[in-house]
N, C-alpha and C positions, 0 to 999 in steps of 0.2 A: 647838457646839464650834469649828467653823471660824470663826465670827464672832469668838470670843475670840482665837484664834490670829492671825486676820487683823488684829485691832485691835492686838495686841502687836507684830506684825511691822511695821505701818505707823507706829506711834507715833514711833519714832526713826530711821526710814529716811530718808536725805537725798533719795532719789529719789521719795518719795511725793508724790502730788498731793493737793490738798484733797478731790477727789472720792473718792479711795481711802480716806481716813480717814472721810469721811462715809458711804460704803457700809458700812464695817466697823461704824460706830456704828448704822446702820440695821439691819444684820443682828443685832447684839447686842440691841437693843431689841426687835426682832421675836421673837428667841429667848426673851427673858424673858417677853414677853407670851404666847407660845404655851405656855410651861412653867408660868406662874403665873396669868396673868389668864384664859386660856381655861378651865382646870379650875375656877377659882374661880367663873367665870360659870356653868359647867355645874352646879356644886354648888348655887349659889343658886337657879337655875331649877328644878333637880330637887327641892330642898327645898320651894320654894313650890308646885310642881306636886303633890308628894306630899301636902302638907297639904290642898290644894284637892280632889284626887281622893279622899282618904280621907273628907273631909266629904261629898262627893257619894255615895260608896259607902254611907256610913252612912244618908244621907237616902234613897237608893234602897231600901235594905234595910228601912227603916221604912215606906215608901210602897208597896212592891210585895209582893204576897202570892201564895203558891202555891195554886192551886185545881185541882180535878180536872174535866176536860172529858170528856163522853161523846159518842161518835160517834152521830149520829142516822140518817144515811142513807149509802148506799154505792152506787157505780156497778157493783157486781158483780165487780170485779177485786180479788182479795185481796192481790196483790203490787203495790207502787208501781212505776209505769213510770219507767224511767230516761230522762233526757233526755241524749242523747249529746253535745250541744253545751254542756251546763251544766257549771260547775266541780264538782269532786268533792264539795265540801261541800254543794252544793245539788241534786245529782242525785236524791236520795231525798226531798226535801221537796216535799209537795204539799198542796193545800187539801182539807179535809174539812169537811162540815157537822157542827157539834157544839153541844152545850148545856153550860153551866156556870153555877155560882152564885157570884156575886161576894161580896166581904167584907161588902157591905151587905145580903146575903140575897136579892137580886133575881136571878131566873133569866134568863139571856140565851142567845140563839141566834145563831149566826153561822158564818162560814167561818174555820177555823183551819188553819194549816200545821203539819204534823208530819213528823218525820224517820223515823217508823216505816215500814218497807217492807211490813209485813203487818198490815193493820188492817181491821176489819169493824165493822158496826153493833153497838153495845153495848159496844165496847172503850173503855177509858178511858186518858187520858194527862194528864200534868201540864202546866199552863200558868201563866204569871205574869200577874197583873192589877194595875191600880192600885186606889185606894180606891173608885172608881166601878164596878169590875168590867170595865173595858176591857182587852183583851189588850195587854201590853207586853213588852218584852225582859226577860230575867232581870236582876236587879240586879248591879251590879259588885261583885266581891269585893274584900277588902282586898289580896289577893295580886295581882289584876289592876291595882289602883290603884298598888301598889308597882312593878310591872313597867313600867307606863306612865310613871311618874315617873322611873325609872332611864333608860329610853329617851329621855325628854325631856331629862334632864341630859346624857347622852352626846351626843345630837344637837346640843344647844346648844354644848357644848365643842368638838365637831368643827367646827361652823359658825363659831364664833369664831376657832378656829385657822386655818381656811381663809380667813377674812376678813383676818386679820393678814398671812398669807402673800401674799394677793392684793395688799394695800396695799404690802407690802414690794417685790414684783415691779414694781409700777407706779412706785414711787419710784426704784428702782434703774434701771429702764429710762429714766426721764427724765434721771437723772444720766449714764447712758452716752450718751444722745443729745446732752446738753449737752457732754460731753467730746469726742465726735466733731466737734461743731460748732466747738469751740475748736481742735481739731487741724486742721480744714479751713481755718480762718482763719489759723492759724500757717503752714500750708503755702502758703497763698495769698500771705502776706507774704514768705515765703522764696523763693517762685517768681519774684518780680519780679527778683531778683538772680541767679537760677539760671544758671550757665554763664558768668557774666561773670568775666573775669580780675581777680583782686585784689578781688573783691566783699566778701570777708570781712576784708580787711586794712585 
């Protein structure tokens, strides 16, 4: 808004300098880019990301399968030990030896991590595997894909707006430096006659 007011103020002002009008135009263009181009860029990126992530989520849901794993052995401790230095989400995750059957019907044995804090031999828990029965992370849901796409769009819009504002500041700073340089040259020219009687007559 200040850019529009500044532009109207400097258009017909006899005291305006060329740099004043240029600064007002730069501010107006930057405002339009921030209000129009940045959100449009965020919308395009969010839409493209949404489509890509939804496709990835559907592919993961097709290729990843829930299976039941059974604990084979235990160290005798029924409660999972907390690691005081670990983040809250990982304090109760610990490896346990387990056996599971993959989608291909082959039984496998290995070390799996579980978030259960009370687990014993013979207990079962659900894991996700790929088509070959190898443990993998749970598939992305459509809701997760949507949320990630929204965040990507918002982040892109904010980044674009910040980039426009940064360019505007650089351009204005160069204009101000040029203006001060011109003022210094003008003062230097005026200073040669400073104090002389009748210098201006």
